[in-house]
N, C-alpha and C positions, 0 to 999 in steps of 0.2 A: 225809607228803609235803610238801615245802617249796614254797610258792607262789613262782612266778617271774614277773617282769613287766619289760618294757622301756618301760613307760608314760612319757609325757612329763609330768613334774611340775615345776613351777616354784615355788620358795619365795622370796618377796621380803620381807625384813625392813625395814620402813619405820618401826619403832617407836622406834628409838634405844636399845633394850634388847638386850643380848647374849642370844641364844637359841641352842639347839642345832638349827640348821637341818638338819643331816644327819639327826638323829633324827626330825624332823618329816617329812622326805622319805622316810626308811626306813619309818616306820610307816604313812604314807599309801600307799606302794607295797605294803607287806604287806597292808594292809586291802583295797585294790582287787583284788589278786591273790586273796586269800582269798574275796572276794565274786564272783570270776570275771568281773571287768570286762575288756573287750577290751584287750589289751596295747598297742594303738595309740591308746587314748583319751587325753585330755588333762585335766589338773587344775592349777589355780593356787591356791597358799596364800599369803596376804598377812598379815603380822604388823604390826599398827598400834598406836599409842598410845591411851590412854583417850579423849582428845579426838576423834580420828578415829572410834573405835568408837562413841562416844556419838552423833556426827552420823549414822552409818549406822543406829544403833538407832532414833533418832527418825525419820529419813527413811523407813525400810522397815517398822518395826514400830510406829511411833507410841508408843514407850515411852521414858521418860526414863533418863538415865544410861548408862554403858557396860555392855556385856555381855561374856561370855567368848568366844563363838564365834557367827558367823553364816555361813550357807551360801546361795549364790546359784546354783541349778541352771541349766544351759544347755539341753542336749538331753534332759533328763529320762531318762537312761539307767537301766535297771533290771537287777538281776542275773538271769541265766538261771534259769528255774524248773526245767527238766529237766536232768539230767546231760549229755545229748547235744546240748543246745541251744547254738547258737553265739551268744556275746554280741555285741550291737551295738557298733560303734565310734562314737565321737563326742567332743564336748566335755562333760565332767562339769560344769564350772563353777568357782566360786571359793569358797574357805573363807577367812574372815577371823578371825584370832585376836588376842586382846589379852593380852599378858604381864602387865600390871598387875593385871587381874582374875584371871588364872591364878595369880599369886602369892598373892593373898588367898584364893582358893578352895583352893589346895593346903594353906595353913596351917590352914584351917578344916575340911578333910576329916577323916574318921575315921582315915585313914592318914597324915595330916600329911606330905604329900609335897612335892617341889620344884616350882618353877615349870615347869621343863622336863618333868617327869613329867605335870603337869597339861596342858601344851600337847600332849603326845603323846595323852593321853586325849581332849582336845578335838578334835584332828585326826581321830581315829577317829569321834567324835561327828558332826563336820562331814561326813565322808565318808558316813556312814549317812544323814544328812539329804539329801545330794545324790542318794542312791539311793532316796529316797522314804520312808524310815523316819521315824516321828514318835513322840512320847511324850505326846500330849494325853490319850489314853484309857489306862486301866490295862493292857489287853491289849497295846496298841501299846508302852507303856512297858516292859513285861516283855520283849517280843520285842527291842526296840531295845537296852535296857540289857544284856540277856543276850548279844546279839551283840557289843556293845561290849566287855564284859568278856572274852569268849572271844578276840576279836581282840587286845586289849591283852595278855592273859595269854600267848597264843601267840607274839606278837612278843617279849615279854620273855623267854620261855623260849628262843626261838631265839637271842636276843642273850646268853643266859647271865646275865641280870640277876637278882639275888637280892632277897629281901624281898617284902612284899606289893605287888600291883599297886595303882596309885592308885584309890581309891574315888571315885565321882562325888559332887559336892556339890549337884547339881541336885535340887531338891525336887519 
């Protein structure tokens, strides 16, 4: 069954780097539909340069240097637990992506994939963080990265993309 969603998703590229905004939009919509998030919920994806990402990383995480993706949840929406449960509607929040870091990570990943493929992977990663998933503990990591791989693989299959799905570089 193909997930369908009319979700409001804005993608704003403020990075100065050309990225496949349509693919980011498509994979975000696919991930949210697959996670059964209310179709009238809202999401914002912002693509920034390394300098802007570094400022956010220092301000919110107190960590130096730019990072690949940051998520800023708003209404703390969660996927429905039961099949017959109605998902709540609301503002998911913001995902911030950095193509400069994505390029480096794609090159260093076991699958040696493109910046755009890494941004697609990071978009799904950001969506899962907005939905409350984390990877601090081993069991959380296994669940989150398993979902992330299933969503990316499903989206790639639906789009008819060949070759291996991008593997995460996060340790």
